[in-house]
C-alpha positions, 0 to 999 in steps of 0.5 A: 238549264232548268228554271227554279221557281221562286216562292212568292210571299203570301199576301195578307188577306184583308179579312184577317186584319179587320176589326168586326166590331168596327165594321159592325158600327159602320155597317149597322148602326146609325146612332146619330139618326136614332138619337135624333128620333129618340130625342125629338119624339120624347120632346114631342110627347112629353114637352121636355128634353130627355137627359138620361138614357139606358142602352140595353144590349148596348154592345160597344155602347156607341149610342150611349157614348154619343148621347153624353156627347150631345149635351153637358146634362146628358147621362147614359148607362150601357148594359150588356151581358158580354164583358168582351164586347163591353171591354172593346166599347170602353177601349174604343168608344168610352176612352176617347170621351172627355173627362166630364163625359166619362163621368156621365156614362157607365157600362154594366156587364149585367143581364137586362132582366136583372140589372138594377139601374135607374130611373131613366127618361129613356130606355132603348133596345135597338138593332132588334137585339131584344128579339133574343127573348123568344118566350112570351113570359120572358119578353113580358118580364123584360118589358116589366123590368124596363117600365120599373126603370123609367121615370114617371113620364119615361118612354121606352124605344125599340125597333122592329121589322116585318113583311113577307120577306122577313119569313124567307131565307135570303141574303142582302148585300150593301156596298160600303166604303172598303167592304161589302156588308151581307145580311143573311136570313139563313133559316126560319121555322114558321112553327116557332117563328124562330129565325137564324141570321148572320152578318158577313163581310166581304172585301175588295181582295176577295177575302171574307169574314163569314158569320162575324155575328150570329143571331137566333131570334123570334120573329115577333109580330108588331101587334103581339109586342104592343099587346105585351107592352100594355100587359106589362103596364105601359099606358100606350104604344105607338108605331113609327114606320119608315117611309118610302120615296114616292118615285124610287120606292126606296126607303128614306130616313123618315119615320111616320106614326101609323096604325096601318101600312100596305103589305110591304115586302119588308118594313122597319119601324120604331116601337114606342112605349109610354109609361 
């Protein structure tokens, strides 16, 4: 007697049930450390505690939400041109805030080049998001707009990366709790200093979420960014470069002010601009 084959039910793929915005927050963002750095650096340079912050290219506004949680006097505005991602941020990050905290935060679906909001103690643009601007004149205009939105002793904070590996096509994999985060530098045009990057996620069942996030950036040099900030009217710029463990040669959560570093394969830094 011939055996009949039993059709097995399809097992759901992990990649089909995950939320890419949640994965991004877990894999990419470290808002507690970033805000510690921003707050302490501002206090060191200005002798007072900052209270107001604008998060440019805020995405899900995770940093802005954490800022208003930190102190009952803190206020924040998040700016992003994408209403969909702002809506996700409102539903998942703003909604859990207390009624008082919600009164001290606002999310604006606007262009950072034209938004009219301020003045703020701090404007920050992290995760290299401002590298979306690839033309020098546009970047200068953005810096000018930031300067206009700061209080008289305000400070702007950015991040930057570099090193000879920044010019290479490569993938970097990081194992996290329940998934693998993959950063891919997929293409680089050295004439235009233009790079295309993707974020992928891989899961224990073998499924993948490919190109969950895509970026087309200019690989800006630290010196040209600092020159543009000065041209935009800022009085001074500083670089705070990530330190490395002397024994393991691995990067650590410490950023030291520096004007010169070795020719690292890769480096990450905070770029600080004082009004």
